[in-house]
DOMARMAR-768937 format. One line per 2 residues: number of its first residue (from 1); their letters; for each residue x, y, z of C-alpha. Coordinates in steps of 0.1 Angstrom, whole numbers. Layout:
// DOMARMAR-768937
NUM> A> X:Y:Z | ...
// end
This chain:
// DOMARMAR-768937
1> XX> 0:0:0 | 28:24:10
3> XX> 47:15:-21 | 17:23:-44
5> XX> 12:56:-26 | 49:65:-31
7> XX> 47:55:-68 | 16:77:-74
9> XX> 33:106:-57 | 64:102:-79
11> XX> 42:101:-110 | 27:134:-100
13> XX> 61:149:-94 | 74:137:-128
15> XX> 43:149:-146 | 48:184:-131
17> XX> 85:184:-141 | 75:173:-176
19> XX> 49:201:-177 | 75:226:-165
21> XX> 100:215:-192 | 72:219:-218
23> XX> 66:255:-207 | 104:263:-207
25> XX> 110:247:-241 | 79:260:-258
27> XX> 96:293:-270 | 122:271:-286
29> XX> 98:250:-306 | 98:252:-344
31> XX> 66:232:-347 | 40:249:-369
33> XX> 65:275:-383 | 68:280:-420
35> XX> 101:267:-435 | 116:302:-440
37> XX> 112:309:-403 | 126:276:-390
39> XX> 162:284:-400 | 165:317:-381
41> XX> 146:301:-352 | 171:272:-350
43> XX> 200:297:-351 | 185:318:-324
45> XX> 179:286:-303 | 215:276:-307
47> XX> 228:310:-296 | 206:310:-265
49> XX> 217:275:-256 | 253:284:-260
51> XX> 249:315:-238 | 231:296:-211
53> XX> 257:269:-212 | 285:295:-210
55> XX> 268:311:-179 | 265:277:-162
57> XX> 302:270:-169 | 311:304:-156
59> XX> 293:298:-122 | 304:262:-121
61> XX> 268:250:-118 | 265:220:-95
63> XX> 304:217:-96 | 301:201:-130
65> XX> 326:223:-149 | 354:233:-125
67> XX> 366:267:-115 | 367:296:-140
69> XX> 390:326:-133 | 371:354:-116
71> XX> 372:391:-126 | 394:397:-95
73> XX> 419:371:-108 | 418:387:-142
75> XX> 427:421:-126 | 454:406:-104
77> XX> 469:377:-123 | 495:356:-104
79> XX> 526:341:-120 | 560:329:-109
81> XX> 587:355:-114 | 624:348:-107
83> XX> 640:369:-79 | 673:385:-88
85> XX> 704:391:-67 | 726:421:-75
87> XX> 761:429:-63 | 772:463:-48
89> XX> 785:473:-83 | 752:467:-99
91> XX> 759:433:-116 | 733:405:-116
93> XX> 750:376:-99 | 722:351:-96
95> XX> 685:342:-95 | 661:322:-73
97> XX> 633:306:-92 | 609:277:-98
99> XX> 599:289:-132 | 627:309:-149
101> XX> 607:340:-159 | 618:377:-159
103> XX> 593:403:-172 | 602:424:-202
105> XX> 587:456:-216 | 571:455:-251
107> XX> 597:480:-264 | 624:455:-255
109> XX> 611:429:-279 | 622:427:-315
111> XX> 594:440:-338 | 601:411:-362
113> XX> 595:386:-334 | 561:402:-327
115> XX> 552:401:-364 | 562:364:-367
117> XX> 543:356:-335 | 510:372:-346
119> XX> 512:360:-382 | 517:324:-370
121> XX> 496:321:-338 | 468:347:-343
123> XX> 467:366:-375 | 435:384:-366
125> XX> 447:394:-331 | 440:431:-336
127> XX> 406:425:-351 | 388:402:-326
129> XX> 378:406:-289 | 394:375:-275
131> XX> 375:351:-297 | 382:344:-334
133> XX> 348:332:-344 | 360:316:-377
135> XX> 388:297:-360 | 366:287:-330
137> XX> 339:270:-352 | 367:252:-371
139> XX> 380:239:-337 | 346:225:-326
141> XX> 340:210:-360 | 374:193:-358
143> XX> 366:180:-323 | 333:167:-336
145> XX> 352:147:-362 | 377:135:-336
147> XX> 406:155:-349 | 431:177:-331
149> XX> 433:212:-343 | 448:245:-330
151> XX> 432:278:-334 | 432:295:-300
153> XX> 438:332:-301 | 467:347:-282
155> XX> 443:358:-255 | 430:322:-251
157> XX> 466:309:-250 | 474:334:-223
159> XX> 444:322:-203 | 455:286:-207
161> XX> 491:294:-196 | 483:318:-168
163> XX> 453:302:-152 | 460:266:-159
165> XX> 424:260:-171 | 432:224:-182
167> XX> 449:214:-149 | 433:187:-127
169> XX> 422:212:-100 | 403:232:-126
171> XX> 382:203:-137 | 347:196:-125
173> XX> 327:164:-125 | 325:165:-163
175> XX> 363:171:-166 | 370:134:-167
177> XX> 348:127:-198 | 368:127:-231
179> XX> 359:154:-256 | 335:170:-231
181> XX> 364:181:-209 | 381:197:-239
183> XX> 349:215:-249 | 344:228:-213
185> XX> 380:239:-210 | 377:257:-243
187> XX> 345:275:-232 | 362:286:-200
189> XX> 391:300:-220 | 367:319:-242
191> XX> 348:333:-212 | 380:344:-195
193> XX> 395:358:-228 | 365:381:-231
195> XX> 370:393:-195 | 406:400:-203
197> XX> 399:419:-235 | 373:440:-216
199> XX> 400:451:-191 | 432:453:-210
201> XX> 445:469:-242 | 459:447:-270
203> XX> 494:458:-262 | 489:449:-226
205> XX> 476:414:-235 | 505:409:-259
207> XX> 530:418:-232 | 513:395:-207
209> XX> 515:367:-232 | 552:374:-240
211> XX> 560:372:-203 | 540:341:-196
213> XX> 544:317:-224 | 564:284:-219
215> XX> 593:278:-244 | 603:245:-229
217> XX> 633:235:-207 | 619:255:-178
219> XX> 621:286:-198 | 592:311:-194
221> XX> 588:344:-212 | 606:358:-242
223> XX> 634:374:-222 | 645:341:-207
225> XX> 639:322:-240 | 661:346:-260
227> XX> 689:342:-235 | 685:305:-231
229> XX> 685:295:-268 | 705:323:-284
231> XX> 723:341:-256 | 707:374:-267
233> XX> 684:401:-255 | 649:398:-270
235> XX> 654:431:-289 | 683:415:-308
237> XX> 664:385:-322 | 664:381:-360
239> XX> 638:365:-382 | 654:330:-381
241> XX> 656:330:-343 | 621:344:-340
243> XX> 607:316:-362 | 624:289:-341
245> XX> 610:304:-308 | 575:308:-322
247> XX> 577:273:-336 | 583:260:-300
249> XX> 549:274:-289 | 529:247:-308
251> XX> 546:219:-288 | 577:228:-267
253> XX> 591:193:-266 | 582:180:-301
255> XX> 596:211:-318 | 626:216:-294
257> XX> 657:225:-314 | 679:206:-290
259> XX> 659:174:-286 | 641:173:-320
261> XX> 662:193:-344 | 645:180:-376
263> XX> 610:188:-363 | 622:223:-352
265> XX> 637:229:-387 | 605:217:-404
267> XX> 583:239:-382 | 606:269:-387
269> XX> 605:266:-425 | 567:263:-424
271> XX> 566:296:-405 | 588:312:-432
273> XX> 563:301:-459 | 534:315:-439
275> XX> 553:348:-436 | 557:348:-474
277> XX> 520:340:-479 | 511:370:-457
279> XX> 536:391:-477 | 557:400:-446
281> XX> 587:386:-465 | 591:377:-502
283> XX> 588:341:-515 | 625:344:-526
285> XX> 635:354:-490 | 615:325:-475
287> XX> 632:300:-499 | 666:314:-490
289> XX> 659:313:-452 | 648:276:-454
291> XX> 683:267:-466 | 699:280:-434
293> XX> 706:257:-405 | 693:264:-370
295> XX> 722:280:-350 | 718:279:-312
297> XX> 739:294:-284 | 722:273:-258
299> XX> 728:281:-221 | 700:270:-197
301> XX> 700:288:-164 | 696:270:-131
303> XX> 694:283:-95 | 730:274:-90
305> XX> 743:293:-120 | 762:326:-117
307> XX> 787:339:-93 | 792:336:-55
309> XX> 771:305:-50 | 778:301:-13
311> XX> 773:338:-7 | 739:336:-25
313> XX> 728:307:-3 | 739:326:27
315> XX> 717:356:16 | 688:332:11
317> XX> 692:319:46 | 695:354:61
319> XX> 662:363:43 | 642:333:56
321> XX> 628:351:86 | 619:383:66
323> XX> 603:362:39 | 581:343:63
325> XX> 570:374:82 | 561:393:50
327> XX> 547:362:32 | 570:365:3
329> XX> 581:336:-19 | 618:339:-28
331> XX> 613:315:-57 | 582:331:-73
333> XX> 575:367:-62 | 602:384:-83
335> XX> 619:404:-56 | 652:422:-63
337> XX> 679:418:-37 | 709:442:-35
339> XX> 739:431:-16 | 773:444:-3
341> XX> 793:420:-24 | 817:435:-50
343> XX> 816:412:-80 | 851:422:-91
345> XX> 867:412:-58 | 846:381:-58
347> XX> 861:371:-92 | 896:375:-79
349> XX> 887:353:-49 | 871:326:-71
351> XX> 901:326:-96 | 925:321:-66
353> XX> 903:293:-53 | 903:276:-87
355> XX> 941:276:-88 | 943:261:-53
357> XX> 916:235:-61 | 937:220:-89
359> XX> 962:206:-64 | 934:196:-39
361> XX> 916:178:-67 | 947:157:-75
363> XX> 951:148:-38 | 914:139:-38
365> XX> 917:115:-67 | 948:99:-53
367> XX> 932:93:-19 | 900:77:-32
369> XX> 915:61:-63 | 882:56:-82
371> XX> 861:48:-51 | 830:68:-41
373> XX> 837:92:-12 | 803:92:5
375> XX> 806:69:36 | 789:63:69
377> XX> 806:64:103 | 817:28:98
379> XX> 834:37:65 | 809:18:43
381> XX> 797:34:11 | 762:50:14
383> XX> 740:35:-14 | 721:58:-37
385> XX> 736:88:-19 | 735:113:-48
387> XX> 701:102:-60 | 686:107:-25
389> XX> 703:141:-21 | 690:153:-54
391> XX> 655:143:-45 | 656:166:-15
393> XX> 661:197:-37 | 635:223:-47
395> XX> 643:216:-84 | 635:179:-81
397> XX> 602:187:-63 | 593:212:-90
399> XX> 600:188:-118 | 582:159:-100
401> XX> 551:181:-98 | 553:194:-133
403> XX> 558:160:-150 | 536:140:-126
405> XX> 566:121:-111 | 576:108:-146
407> XX> 612:95:-140 | 624:99:-176
409> XX> 613:135:-178 | 627:144:-144
411> XX> 661:127:-153 | 662:145:-186
413> XX> 657:180:-172 | 680:174:-142
415> XX> 708:164:-167 | 704:191:-194
417> XX> 740:203:-200 | 751:196:-164
419> XX> 737:177:-135 | 718:191:-105
421> XX> 748:187:-82 | 780:207:-86
423> XX> 799:185:-61 | 792:155:-82
425> XX> 806:172:-113 | 836:184:-95
427> XX> 844:149:-83 | 838:133:-116
429> XX> 853:159:-140 | 876:180:-119
431> XX> 870:216:-106 | 866:233:-140
433> X> 832:219:-150
// end
């Protein structure tokens, strides 16, 4: 009896819900309309559905879609910026960073780089308001067909880089469903792009992009990228170098000129042809440029690069209390630290130490005679000593988080050019590593 009563009540509830939906959907109905009214009605219905869906995504309705950057976050974007340490004579002697990024002004960037960037990544950048409608419809059509296709505007790429809209903590309940998660992320990027375009000028957006974008190898922003790959200031980049760096943006690992030189060369040459098609350069110039090899002056920066390493560590230790009291992150808040150290006197001291280290190194090798020096109190070798010490470092923790603890990726980036432990290199290769 109770079951029948419950079922009858449920039927009443469902009938009311059905009636409510009929009332809501009635304005969207095309039944009874003449054929020439049906098409505009369908288009209007589609636009309304898209707007309602966008609104639900923006408010994260029922936690289905994940967090969307707020207006406050758009006004006050957060990003990791390297802190810089200067000597008393005004020389930069080192950096502290998780992401190696140093902001640059727009006037400090080569005009040809900006032309190459816009022509390659967002040719209608100065015409749209954050959303390139033509490219967006092409993206959704490609997704529908199960194909991967680029087409995000620079503003949308900025949102993706700055607010990590595709990270796990930005996903909602629908974020684990293939294709739907990509569509939701794209809509969030579009919504936030419009917010940014409403609050910033095109030059300001372009500058934020240049200072945010990832060029691979823990290199963020155009200033760091120009120095890392070509040992240049961004104002000095030529068209070949600009094309290589812009080519990296599509896939920083796949088109990396160090790891995948053939892919990087092919991508660079494609960019030259696109420039010729847009009449930024001539076809003859593009053909000539494609014959040139990629020439790098690669020098990746690490926290331990630069002068006065022990002095810098001492400064960091001295700052710990102040950093904690003022809630400042030494490795991400981009502070500038001015010290009493004279870089010229420091160089004399380091040169003298190098000379003395040569004789000490010989004595070191003679004493250990090919054996590992890390021992416990009983004189036994400590197994996996270097590996365990490296795992305690901030760089290892950052790479483990970035690459989801993937051992191959972590090992690769710890061993780019030199290992993560200067003592190890000194022991294996002598002092002048």
